[in-house]
N, CA, C and O atoms as a GROMACS GRO file, in nm:
protein
  560
    1MET      N    1  -1.213  -0.040   0.385
    1MET     CA    2  -1.145   0.058   0.468
    1MET      C    3  -1.027  -0.006   0.540
    1MET      O    4  -0.932   0.065   0.573
    2SER      N    5  -1.030  -0.132   0.564
    2SER     CA    6  -0.922  -0.196   0.636
    2SER      C    7  -0.819  -0.260   0.544
    2SER      O    8  -0.730  -0.331   0.591
    3LYS      N    9  -0.830  -0.237   0.412
    3LYS     CA   10  -0.733  -0.292   0.321
    3LYS      C   11  -0.597  -0.227   0.346
    3LYS      O   12  -0.589  -0.110   0.383
    4ARG      N   13  -0.492  -0.304   0.326
    4ARG     CA   14  -0.360  -0.249   0.339
    4ARG      C   15  -0.326  -0.172   0.213
    4ARG      O   16  -0.351  -0.220   0.103
    5LYS      N   17  -0.272  -0.054   0.227
    5LYS     CA   18  -0.239   0.029   0.113
    5LYS      C   19  -0.104  -0.013   0.058
    5LYS      O   20  -0.021  -0.068   0.130
    6VAL      N   21  -0.083   0.013  -0.070
    6VAL     CA   22   0.040  -0.028  -0.136
    6VAL      C   23   0.107   0.092  -0.201
    6VAL      O   24   0.044   0.194  -0.228
    7CYS      N   25   0.237   0.077  -0.225
    7CYS     CA   26   0.316   0.178  -0.295
    7CYS      C   27   0.272   0.181  -0.441
    7CYS      O   28   0.257   0.075  -0.502
    8PRO      N   29   0.250   0.299  -0.498
    8PRO     CA   30   0.205   0.303  -0.638
    8PRO      C   31   0.314   0.263  -0.737
    8PRO      O   32   0.283   0.235  -0.853
    9TYR      N   33   0.440   0.261  -0.695
    9TYR     CA   34   0.549   0.227  -0.786
    9TYR      C   35   0.579   0.078  -0.786
    9TYR      O   36   0.578   0.014  -0.891
   10CYS      N   37   0.607   0.023  -0.668
   10CYS     CA   38   0.652  -0.117  -0.661
   10CYS      C   39   0.548  -0.210  -0.600
   10CYS      O   40   0.574  -0.330  -0.587
   11LYS      N   41   0.434  -0.159  -0.563
   11LYS     CA   42   0.324  -0.237  -0.504
   11LYS      C   43   0.361  -0.303  -0.372
   11LYS      O   44   0.303  -0.406  -0.336
   12ALA      N   45   0.456  -0.246  -0.299
   12ALA     CA   46   0.492  -0.297  -0.166
   12ALA      C   47   0.385  -0.252  -0.066
   12ALA      O   48   0.338  -0.138  -0.073
   13LYS      N   49   0.349  -0.338   0.025
   13LYS     CA   50   0.246  -0.307   0.123
   13LYS      C   51   0.303  -0.213   0.229
   13LYS      O   52   0.414  -0.232   0.278
   14ILE      N   53   0.225  -0.111   0.263
   14ILE     CA   54   0.265  -0.014   0.364
   14ILE      C   55   0.182  -0.043   0.488
   14ILE      O   56   0.059  -0.037   0.485
   15ASP      N   57   0.250  -0.075   0.596
   15ASP     CA   58   0.180  -0.119   0.716
   15ASP      C   59   0.118  -0.001   0.792
   15ASP      O   60   0.144   0.116   0.762
   16TYR      N   61   0.036  -0.034   0.890
   16TYR     CA   62  -0.038   0.067   0.966
   16TYR      C   63   0.056   0.160   1.042
   16TYR      O   64   0.032   0.280   1.049
   17GLY      N   65   0.163   0.105   1.098
   17GLY     CA   66   0.256   0.188   1.175
   17GLY      C   67   0.323   0.296   1.091
   17GLY      O   68   0.340   0.409   1.136
   18ARG      N   69   0.359   0.260   0.970
   18ARG     CA   70   0.422   0.357   0.879
   18ARG      C   71   0.322   0.466   0.839
   18ARG      O   72   0.359   0.583   0.828
   19ARG      N   73   0.197   0.427   0.817
   19ARG     CA   74   0.094   0.525   0.783
   19ARG      C   75   0.064   0.616   0.902
   19ARG      O   76   0.039   0.735   0.885
   20LEU      N   77   0.067   0.559   1.023
   20LEU     CA   78   0.043   0.639   1.143
   20LEU      C   79   0.152   0.743   1.162
   20LEU      O   80   0.124   0.857   1.200
   21LYS      N   81   0.277   0.705   1.135
   21LYS     CA   82   0.388   0.802   1.144
   21LYS      C   83   0.371   0.914   1.043
   21LYS      O   84   0.402   1.030   1.072
   22ALA      N   85   0.321   0.882   0.925
   22ALA     CA   86   0.298   0.984   0.822
   22ALA      C   87   0.190   1.081   0.864
   22ALA      O   88   0.200   1.201   0.836
   23VAL      N   89   0.087   1.032   0.931
   23VAL     CA   90  -0.021   1.120   0.978
   23VAL      C   91   0.030   1.209   1.091
   23VAL      O   92   0.000   1.328   1.094
   24LYS      N   93   0.107   1.153   1.182
   24LYS     CA   94   0.156   1.231   1.296
   24LYS      C   95   0.256   1.337   1.253
   24LYS      O   96   0.260   1.446   1.311
   25SER      N   97   0.337   1.308   1.151
   25SER     CA   98   0.436   1.406   1.106
   25SER      C   99   0.375   1.514   1.018
   25SER      O  100   0.439   1.615   0.990
   26LYS      N  101   0.250   1.493   0.974
   26LYS     CA  102   0.179   1.587   0.889
   26LYS      C  103   0.256   1.615   0.760
   26LYS      O  104   0.249   1.726   0.706
   27ALA      N  105   0.329   1.518   0.713
   27ALA     CA  106   0.406   1.534   0.590
   27ALA      C  107   0.316   1.509   0.470
   27ALA      O  108   0.220   1.431   0.477
   28ASN      N  109   0.348   1.576   0.360
   28ASN     CA  110   0.272   1.555   0.237
   28ASN      C  111   0.334   1.447   0.151
   28ASN      O  112   0.275   1.404   0.052
   29GLN      N  113   0.455   1.404   0.188
   29GLN     CA  114   0.526   1.304   0.110
   29GLN      C  115   0.589   1.202   0.204
   29GLN      O  116   0.621   1.232   0.318
   30ILE      N  117   0.606   1.081   0.152
   30ILE     CA  118   0.669   0.974   0.228
   30ILE      C  119   0.750   0.890   0.130
   30ILE      O  120   0.717   0.881   0.012
   31THR      N  121   0.858   0.830   0.180
   31THR     CA  122   0.939   0.745   0.093
   31THR      C  123   0.903   0.599   0.116
   31THR      O  124   0.871   0.558   0.227
   32CYS      N  125   0.908   0.524   0.010
   32CYS     CA  126   0.880   0.381   0.018
   32CYS      C  127   1.002   0.310   0.076
   32CYS      O  128   1.116   0.343   0.044
   33ILE      N  129   0.976   0.214   0.163
   33ILE     CA  130   1.086   0.140   0.225
   33ILE      C  131   1.154   0.048   0.123
   33ILE      O  132   1.275   0.029   0.128
   34LYS      N  133   1.076  -0.009   0.033
   34LYS     CA  134   1.130  -0.107  -0.060
   34LYS      C  135   1.204  -0.043  -0.177
   34LYS      O  136   1.320  -0.076  -0.203
   35CYS      N  137   1.138   0.050  -0.249
   35CYS     CA  138   1.199   0.106  -0.369
   35CYS      C  139   1.266   0.241  -0.345
   35CYS      O  140   1.346   0.284  -0.428
   36GLY      N  141   1.236   0.308  -0.235
   36GLY     CA  142   1.302   0.435  -0.201
   36GLY      C  143   1.247   0.555  -0.276
   36GLY      O  144   1.306   0.663  -0.267
   37LYS      N  145   1.138   0.541  -0.348
   37LYS     CA  146   1.082   0.653  -0.422
   37LYS      C  147   0.985   0.730  -0.334
   37LYS      O  148   0.927   0.677  -0.240
   38ILE      N  149   0.970   0.858  -0.367
   38ILE     CA  150   0.884   0.946  -0.288
   38ILE      C  151   0.743   0.940  -0.346
   38ILE      O  152   0.725   0.946  -0.468
   39MET      N  153   0.644   0.929  -0.257
   39MET     CA  154   0.504   0.928  -0.300
   39MET      C  155   0.427   1.031  -0.221
   39MET      O  156   0.462   1.062  -0.107
   40SER      N  157   0.322   1.084  -0.280
   40SER     CA  158   0.241   1.185  -0.215
   40SER      C  159   0.135   1.119  -0.128
   40SER      O  160   0.090   1.007  -0.155
   41ILE      N  161   0.095   1.190  -0.023
   41ILE     CA  162  -0.007   1.141   0.069
   41ILE      C  163  -0.127   1.234   0.061
   41ILE      O  164  -0.112   1.356   0.062
   42ALA      N  165  -0.245   1.176   0.054
   42ALA     CA  166  -0.368   1.255   0.055
   42ALA      C  167  -0.472   1.181   0.139
   42ALA      O  168  -0.475   1.058   0.144
   43TYR      N  169  -0.555   1.259   0.204
   43TYR     CA  170  -0.665   1.200   0.279
   43TYR      C  171  -0.784   1.190   0.185
   43TYR      O  172  -0.807   1.278   0.102
   44LYS      N  173  -0.857   1.086   0.199
   44LYS     CA  174  -0.977   1.071   0.118
   44LYS      C  175  -1.083   1.169   0.169
   44LYS      O  176  -1.078   1.215   0.283
   45LYS      N  177  -1.176   1.200   0.082
   45LYS     CA  178  -1.285   1.288   0.123
   45LYS      C  179  -1.369   1.224   0.232
   45LYS      O  180  -1.438   1.292   0.307
   46SER      N  181  -1.361   1.093   0.239
   46SER     CA  182  -1.440   1.024   0.342
   46SER      C  183  -1.386   1.050   0.482
   46SER      O  184  -1.458   1.030   0.580
   47ALA      N  185  -1.260   1.095   0.494
   47ALA     CA  186  -1.206   1.126   0.626
   47ALA      C  187  -1.282   1.244   0.688
   47ALA      O  188  -1.313   1.244   0.807
   48PHE      N  189  -1.312   1.344   0.605
   48PHE     CA  190  -1.390   1.458   0.654
   48PHE      C  191  -1.531   1.414   0.690
   48PHE      O  192  -1.585   1.453   0.794
   49LEU      N  193  -1.590   1.334   0.603
   49LEU     CA  194  -1.726   1.287   0.628
   49LEU      C  195  -1.732   1.200   0.753
   49LEU      O  196  -1.825   1.212   0.833
   50LEU      N  197  -1.633   1.113   0.770
   50LEU     CA  198  -1.628   1.029   0.890
   50LEU      C  199  -1.610   1.112   1.016
   50LEU      O  200  -1.670   1.083   1.119
   51GLY      N  201  -1.528   1.216   1.009
   51GLY     CA  202  -1.511   1.307   1.123
   51GLY      C  203  -1.639   1.378   1.158
   51GLY      O  204  -1.670   1.397   1.276
   52LEU      N  205  -1.713   1.419   1.057
   52LEU     CA  206  -1.841   1.485   1.081
   52LEU      C  207  -1.941   1.389   1.145
   52LEU      O  208  -2.015   1.427   1.236
   53ILE      N  209  -1.943   1.264   1.098
   53ILE     CA  210  -2.033   1.164   1.157
   53ILE      C  211  -1.995   1.136   1.302
   53ILE      O  212  -2.083   1.126   1.389
   54PHE      N  213  -1.865   1.124   1.330
   54PHE     CA  214  -1.821   1.102   1.468
   54PHE      C  215  -1.861   1.220   1.557
   54PHE      O  216  -1.904   1.199   1.671
   55PHE      N  217  -1.846   1.343   1.507
   55PHE     CA  218  -1.878   1.461   1.585
   55PHE      C  219  -2.028   1.466   1.617
   55PHE      O  220  -2.066   1.493   1.731
   56ILE      N  221  -2.112   1.440   1.518
   56ILE     CA  222  -2.257   1.442   1.540
   56ILE      C  223  -2.298   1.330   1.635
   56ILE      O  224  -2.382   1.351   1.723
   57ALA      N  225  -2.241   1.211   1.618
   57ALA     CA  226  -2.274   1.100   1.707
   57ALA      C  227  -2.230   1.129   1.851
   57ALA      O  228  -2.301   1.096   1.946
   58LEU      N  229  -2.114   1.191   1.866
   58LEU     CA  230  -2.066   1.225   2.000
   58LEU      C  231  -2.157   1.325   2.068
   58LEU      O  232  -2.189   1.310   2.186
   59ILE      N  233  -2.201   1.426   1.996
   59ILE     CA  234  -2.292   1.526   2.054
   59ILE      C  235  -2.425   1.460   2.092
   59ILE      O  236  -2.479   1.486   2.199
   60ALA      N  237  -2.476   1.374   2.005
   60ALA     CA  238  -2.605   1.308   2.033
   60ALA      C  239  -2.593   1.216   2.154
   60ALA      O  240  -2.681   1.219   2.241
   61ILE      N  241  -2.489   1.136   2.162
   61ILE     CA  242  -2.474   1.043   2.275
   61ILE      C  243  -2.454   1.118   2.406
   61ILE      O  244  -2.512   1.081   2.508
   62ASN      N  245  -2.372   1.223   2.404
   62ASN     CA  246  -2.351   1.302   2.526
   62ASN      C  247  -2.479   1.372   2.571
   62ASN      O  248  -2.507   1.380   2.691
   63THR      N  249  -2.556   1.421   2.476
   63THR     CA  250  -2.682   1.488   2.511
   63THR      C  251  -2.781   1.389   2.571
   63THR      O  252  -2.843   1.417   2.673
   64PHE      N  253  -2.795   1.272   2.509
   64PHE     CA  254  -2.885   1.169   2.565
   64PHE      C  255  -2.839   1.125   2.704
   64PHE      O  256  -2.921   1.103   2.793
   65TYR      N  257  -2.709   1.111   2.721
   65TYR     CA  258  -2.658   1.067   2.851
   65TYR      C  259  -2.689   1.170   2.960
   65TYR      O  260  -2.727   1.134   3.071
   66LEU      N  261  -2.673   1.299   2.927
   66LEU     CA  262  -2.701   1.403   3.026
   66LEU      C  263  -2.850   1.408   3.061
   66LEU      O  264  -2.884   1.429   3.178
   67PHE      N  265  -2.938   1.390   2.964
   67PHE     CA  266  -3.082   1.399   2.992
   67PHE      C  267  -3.137   1.274   3.059
   67PHE      O  268  -3.229   1.283   3.140
   68LEU      N  269  -3.082   1.155   3.024
   68LEU     CA  270  -3.138   1.032   3.079
   68LEU      C  271  -3.086   0.999   3.218
   68LEU      O  272  -3.156   0.933   3.295
   69THR      N  273  -2.968   1.044   3.252
   69THR     CA  274  -2.916   1.017   3.386
   69THR      C  275  -2.927   1.143   3.470
   69THR      O  276  -2.932   1.255   3.418
   70LYS      N  277  -2.929   1.122   3.598
   70LYS     CA  278  -2.942   1.237   3.687
   70LYS      C  279  -2.813   1.262   3.763
   70LYS      O  280  -2.814   1.308   3.878
   71ASN      N  281  -2.700   1.230   3.696
   71ASN     CA  282  -2.570   1.254   3.759
   71ASN      C  283  -2.538   1.402   3.754
   71ASN      O  284  -2.580   1.474   3.663
   72GLN      N  285  -2.464   1.446   3.853
   72GLN     CA  286  -2.425   1.585   3.860
   72GLN      C  287  -2.284   1.607   3.801
   72GLN      O  288  -2.235   1.720   3.799
   73THR      N  289  -2.222   1.502   3.754
   73THR     CA  290  -2.085   1.513   3.704
   73THR      C  291  -2.081   1.490   3.552
   73THR      O  292  -2.166   1.421   3.496
   74VAL      N  293  -1.984   1.546   3.490
   74VAL     CA  294  -1.967   1.530   3.345
   74VAL      C  295  -1.848   1.441   3.311
   74VAL      O  296  -1.806   1.433   3.196
   75ILE      N  297  -1.793   1.375   3.411
   75ILE     CA  298  -1.676   1.289   3.388
   75ILE      C  299  -1.707   1.176   3.290
   75ILE      O  300  -1.624   1.149   3.203
   76PRO      N  301  -1.823   1.108   3.298
   76PRO     CA  302  -1.852   1.006   3.196
   76PRO      C  303  -1.859   1.063   3.054
   76PRO      O  304  -1.820   0.997   2.957
   77ASN      N  305  -1.909   1.185   3.043
   77ASN     CA  306  -1.912   1.249   2.910
   77ASN      C  307  -1.771   1.278   2.859
   77ASN      O  308  -1.744   1.262   2.740
   78LEU      N  309  -1.684   1.320   2.947
   78LEU     CA  310  -1.545   1.346   2.906
   78LEU      C  311  -1.476   1.217   2.864
   78LEU      O  312  -1.400   1.214   2.766
   79VAL      N  313  -1.502   1.110   2.938
   79VAL     CA  314  -1.442   0.981   2.903
   79VAL      C  315  -1.493   0.935   2.767
   79VAL      O  316  -1.416   0.884   2.685
   80MET      N  317  -1.622   0.951   2.743
   80MET     CA  318  -1.681   0.912   2.616
   80MET      C  319  -1.624   0.997   2.501
   80MET      O  320  -1.599   0.946   2.392
   81THR      N  321  -1.604   1.124   2.526
   81THR     CA  322  -1.548   1.214   2.425
   81THR      C  323  -1.405   1.172   2.390
   81THR      O  324  -1.369   1.167   2.273
   82VAL      N  325  -1.325   1.144   2.491
   82VAL     CA  326  -1.187   1.100   2.467
   82VAL      C  327  -1.185   0.966   2.392
   82VAL      O  328  -1.101   0.946   2.305
   83ALA      N  329  -1.277   0.877   2.425
   83ALA     CA  330  -1.284   0.748   2.356
   83ALA      C  331  -1.320   0.767   2.209
   83ALA      O  332  -1.262   0.700   2.122
   84PHE      N  333  -1.415   0.856   2.178
   84PHE     CA  334  -1.452   0.881   2.039
   84PHE      C  335  -1.337   0.943   1.961
   84PHE      O  336  -1.314   0.907   1.846
   85ILE      N  337  -1.265   1.035   2.023
   85ILE     CA  338  -1.152   1.099   1.956
   85ILE      C  339  -1.042   0.997   1.930
   85ILE      O  340  -0.982   0.996   1.822
   86ALA      N  341  -1.014   0.911   2.027
   86ALA     CA  342  -0.912   0.807   2.009
   86ALA      C  343  -0.951   0.709   1.899
   86ALA      O  344  -0.866   0.667   1.820
   87LEU      N  345  -1.078   0.673   1.895
   87LEU     CA  346  -1.126   0.582   1.790
   87LEU      C  347  -1.113   0.647   1.652
   87LEU      O  348  -1.070   0.581   1.556
   88TYR      N  349  -1.148   0.773   1.641
   88TYR     CA  350  -1.135   0.843   1.512
   88TYR      C  351  -0.988   0.853   1.471
   88TYR      O  352  -0.955   0.832   1.354
   89MET      N  353  -0.900   0.884   1.565
   89MET     CA  354  -0.758   0.896   1.532
   89MET      C  355  -0.698   0.760   1.494
   89MET      O  356  -0.599   0.755   1.421
   90ALA      N  357  -0.756   0.651   1.541
   90ALA     CA  358  -0.709   0.518   1.501
   90ALA      C  359  -0.757   0.482   1.361
   90ALA      O  360  -0.692   0.404   1.291
   91ILE      N  361  -0.869   0.539   1.319
   91ILE     CA  362  -0.923   0.508   1.187
   91ILE      C  363  -0.861   0.594   1.078
   91ILE      O  364  -0.852   0.550   0.963
   92VAL      N  365  -0.817   0.715   1.109
   92VAL     CA  366  -0.766   0.808   1.008
   92VAL      C  367  -0.650   0.749   0.924
   92VAL      O  368  -0.653   0.769   0.802
   93PRO      N  369  -0.551   0.680   0.980
   93PRO     CA  370  -0.444   0.627   0.893
   93PRO      C  371  -0.492   0.525   0.790
   93PRO      O  372  -0.424   0.503   0.690
   94THR      N  373  -0.607   0.465   0.813
   94THR     CA  374  -0.658   0.371   0.712
   94THR      C  375  -0.720   0.445   0.594
   94THR      O  376  -0.748   0.383   0.492
   95LEU      N  377  -0.743   0.574   0.607
   95LEU     CA  378  -0.805   0.653   0.501
   95LEU      C  379  -0.703   0.721   0.412
   95LEU      O  380  -0.741   0.796   0.322
   96LEU      N  381  -0.576   0.697   0.432
   96LEU     CA  382  -0.472   0.758   0.349
   96LEU      C  383  -0.473   0.695   0.210
   96LEU      O  384  -0.507   0.578   0.193
   97ARG      N  385  -0.435   0.774   0.111
   97ARG     CA  386  -0.412   0.720  -0.022
   97ARG      C  387  -0.278   0.775  -0.071
   97ARG      O  388  -0.241   0.889  -0.041
   98PHE      N  389  -0.209   0.694  -0.146
   98PHE     CA  390  -0.076   0.728  -0.193
   98PHE      C  391  -0.079   0.748  -0.343
   98PHE      O  392  -0.143   0.672  -0.415
   99GLY      N  393  -0.009   0.851  -0.390
   99GLY     CA  394  -0.007   0.881  -0.532
   99GLY      C  395   0.134   0.896  -0.583
   99GLY      O  396   0.229   0.913  -0.506
  100LYS      N  397   0.147   0.889  -0.714
  100LYS     CA  398   0.277   0.904  -0.778
  100LYS      C  399   0.311   1.052  -0.792
  100LYS      O  400   0.223   1.137  -0.804
  101ILE      N  401   0.440   1.080  -0.789
  101ILE     CA  402   0.490   1.216  -0.809
  101ILE      C  403   0.560   1.219  -0.944
  101ILE      O  404   0.636   1.128  -0.977
  102ALA      N  405   0.534   1.322  -1.021
  102ALA     CA  406   0.596   1.334  -1.153
  102ALA      C  407   0.748   1.342  -1.138
  102ALA      O  408   0.799   1.416  -1.053
  103GLY      N  409   0.819   1.268  -1.218
  103GLY     CA  410   0.964   1.267  -1.213
  103GLY      C  411   1.020   1.151  -1.133
  103GLY      O  412   1.140   1.123  -1.142
  104GLN      N  413   0.938   1.085  -1.055
  104GLN     CA  414   0.983   0.972  -0.976
  104GLN      C  415   0.971   0.840  -1.051
  104GLN      O  416   1.035   0.741  -1.015
  105GLU      N  417   0.888   0.838  -1.155
  105GLU     CA  418   0.866   0.714  -1.227
  105GLU      C  419   0.985   0.685  -1.319
  105GLU      O  420   1.047   0.777  -1.373
  106ASP      N  421   1.014   0.558  -1.337
  106ASP     CA  422   1.115   0.518  -1.433
  106ASP      C  423   1.056   0.531  -1.572
  106ASP      O  424   0.937   0.508  -1.594
  107GLU      N  425   1.141   0.570  -1.666
  107GLU     CA  426   1.094   0.579  -1.804
  107GLU      C  427   1.067   0.439  -1.857
  107GLU      O  428   1.143   0.346  -1.829
  108PRO      N  429   0.961   0.423  -1.932
  108PRO     CA  430   0.937   0.289  -1.987
  108PRO      C  431   1.046   0.251  -2.085
  108PRO      O  432   1.093   0.336  -2.161
  109PRO      N  433   1.088   0.126  -2.085
  109PRO     CA  434   1.197   0.087  -2.176
  109PRO      C  435   1.153   0.097  -2.321
  109PRO      O  436   1.041   0.062  -2.358
  110LYS      N  437   1.245   0.147  -2.402
  110LYS     CA  438   1.215   0.158  -2.544
  110LYS      C  439   1.226   0.021  -2.608
  110LYS      O  440   1.317  -0.056  -2.579
  111LEU      N  441   1.133  -0.006  -2.694
  111LEU     CA  442   1.134  -0.133  -2.763
  111LEU      C  443   1.224  -0.123  -2.886
  111LEU      O  444   1.215  -0.029  -2.964
  112LYS      N  445   1.309  -0.221  -2.900
  112LYS     CA  446   1.398  -0.223  -3.016
  112LYS      C  447   1.324  -0.284  -3.133
  112LYS      O  448   1.243  -0.376  -3.119
  113LYS      N  449   1.353  -0.230  -3.250
  113LYS     CA  450   1.293  -0.286  -3.370
  113LYS      C  451   1.366  -0.414  -3.406
  113LYS      O  452   1.489  -0.417  -3.412
  114ASN      N  453   1.292  -0.515  -3.428
  114ASN     CA  454   1.351  -0.644  -3.463
  114ASN      C  455   1.349  -0.657  -3.616
  114ASN      O  456   1.252  -0.704  -3.675
  115ARG      N  457   1.459  -0.614  -3.676
  115ARG     CA  458   1.466  -0.615  -3.823
  115ARG      C  459   1.490  -0.754  -3.877
  115ARG      O  460   1.462  -0.781  -3.994
  116ARG      N  461   1.542  -0.840  -3.796
  116ARG     CA  462   1.574  -0.975  -3.842
  116ARG      C  463   1.475  -1.076  -3.786
  116ARG      O  464   1.510  -1.189  -3.752
  117ARG      N  465   1.354  -1.034  -3.778
  117ARG     CA  466   1.252  -1.117  -3.717
  117ARG      C  467   1.228  -1.247  -3.794
  117ARG      O  468   1.207  -1.352  -3.734
  118HIS      N  469   1.230  -1.238  -3.927
  118HIS     CA  470   1.196  -1.353  -4.008
  118HIS      C  471   1.317  -1.424  -4.065
  118HIS      O  472   1.305  -1.503  -4.159
  119LYS      N  473   1.431  -1.398  -4.012
  119LYS     CA  474   1.552  -1.462  -4.061
  119LYS      C  475   1.551  -1.609  -4.022
  119LYS      O  476   1.526  -1.645  -3.907
  120LYS      N  477   1.580  -1.695  -4.122
  120LYS     CA  478   1.579  -1.839  -4.095
  120LYS      C  479   1.712  -1.881  -4.036
  120LYS      O  480   1.818  -1.832  -4.074
  121ASP      N  481   1.703  -1.971  -3.943
  121ASP     CA  482   1.824  -2.026  -3.882
  121ASP      C  483   1.883  -2.132  -3.972
  121ASP      O  484   1.812  -2.202  -4.045
  122LYS      N  485   2.015  -2.141  -3.967
  122LYS     CA  486   2.082  -2.247  -4.043
  122LYS      C  487   2.062  -2.379  -3.972
  122LYS      O  488   2.056  -2.387  -3.850
  123LYS      N  489   2.050  -2.481  -4.053
  123LYS     CA  490   2.034  -2.613  -3.994
  123LYS      C  491   2.167  -2.657  -3.935
  123LYS      O  492   2.271  -2.646  -3.999
  124GLN      N  493   2.161  -2.707  -3.815
  124GLN     CA  494   2.284  -2.754  -3.750
  124GLN      C  495   2.314  -2.895  -3.798
  124GLN      O  496   2.225  -2.978  -3.814
  125LYS      N  497   2.442  -2.920  -3.819
  125LYS     CA  498   2.486  -3.051  -3.863
  125LYS      C  499   2.505  -3.138  -3.740
  125LYS      O  500   2.589  -3.108  -3.654
  126ILE      N  501   2.430  -3.243  -3.731
  126ILE     CA  502   2.435  -3.333  -3.616
  126ILE      C  503   2.514  -3.456  -3.656
  126ILE      O  504   2.484  -3.521  -3.757
  127GLU      N  505   2.615  -3.488  -3.577
  127GLU     CA  506   2.698  -3.605  -3.606
  127GLU      C  507   2.672  -3.711  -3.500
  127GLU      O  508   2.656  -3.682  -3.381
  128PHE      N  509   2.667  -3.836  -3.548
  128PHE     CA  510   2.647  -3.948  -3.458
  128PHE      C  511   2.773  -4.034  -3.457
  128PHE      O  512   2.839  -4.049  -3.559
  129ASP      N  513   2.804  -4.087  -3.343
  129ASP     CA  514   2.918  -4.178  -3.330
  129ASP      C  515   2.873  -4.316  -3.380
  129ASP      O  516   2.769  -4.368  -3.338
  130GLU      N  517   2.953  -4.373  -3.469
  130GLU     CA  518   2.915  -4.501  -3.528
  130GLU      C  519   2.914  -4.614  -3.424
  130GLU      O  520   2.825  -4.699  -3.425
  131ASN      N  521   3.013  -4.612  -3.337
  131ASN     CA  522   3.024  -4.718  -3.237
  131ASN      C  523   3.038  -4.654  -3.099
  131ASN      O  524   3.150  -4.623  -3.058
  132PRO      N  525   2.931  -4.633  -3.028
  132PRO     CA  526   2.940  -4.563  -2.900
  132PRO      C  527   3.001  -4.650  -2.791
  132PRO      O  528   3.040  -4.596  -2.688
  133LEU      N  529   3.010  -4.780  -2.809
  133LEU     CA  530   3.064  -4.868  -2.705
  133LEU      C  531   3.212  -4.896  -2.723
  133LEU      O  532   3.270  -4.976  -2.650
  134LYS      N  533   3.274  -4.831  -2.818
  134LYS     CA  534   3.416  -4.854  -2.846
  134LYS      C  535   3.500  -4.794  -2.733
  134LYS      O  536   3.476  -4.681  -2.689
  135ASN      N  537   3.600  -4.873  -2.686
  135ASN     CA  538   3.692  -4.833  -2.579
  135ASN      C  539   3.620  -4.817  -2.444
  135ASN      O  540   3.656  -4.729  -2.366
  136THR      N  541   3.524  -4.899  -2.418
  136THR     CA  542   3.456  -4.899  -2.289
  136THR      C  543   3.462  -5.041  -2.232
  136THR      O  544   3.517  -5.130  -2.296
  137THR      N  545   3.405  -5.061  -2.115
  137THR     CA  546   3.407  -5.194  -2.052
  137THR      C  547   3.316  -5.290  -2.126
  137THR      O  548   3.332  -5.412  -2.112
  138PHE      N  549   3.223  -5.239  -2.203
  138PHE     CA  550   3.135  -5.328  -2.280
  138PHE      C  551   3.198  -5.374  -2.411
  138PHE      O  552   3.138  -5.451  -2.486
  139ASP      N  553   3.320  -5.327  -2.437
  139ASP     CA  554   3.388  -5.358  -2.562
  139ASP      C  555   3.431  -5.504  -2.568
  139ASP      O  556   3.444  -5.558  -2.678
  140ASN      N  557   3.452  -5.568  -2.457
  140ASN     CA  558   3.501  -5.706  -2.452
  140ASN      C  559   3.403  -5.806  -2.497
  140ASN      O  560   3.434  -5.926  -2.497
   0.00000   0.00000   0.00000
């Protein structure tokens, strides 16, 4: 759940702040910073399940707190509720998944037929200098 998500096109890592902005804007699409392509955003099904678990846990904890303590105020329950909501909202951006949009992908390069695959290379003629020390300081 805490893995950093990546762009499906260029595999660039998308940081938590960028994902948080996408959640707050409620956009269905986001552009990659590195490659500039548009990708779709979807919440995993686990986001709904996690929200349901948080809701049930919050109700259970608030109920136990009210029955076990003899306080006449509900301020601790409100604080606990706000804390649970803040924790859930901090976890939601980690549940995003990014997908490709049709038309955004580059076409795969066409492979050229190599008709001259088995063509033999000509042998190169290598020439050697008979006297490599001629006209140098070692000539004396």
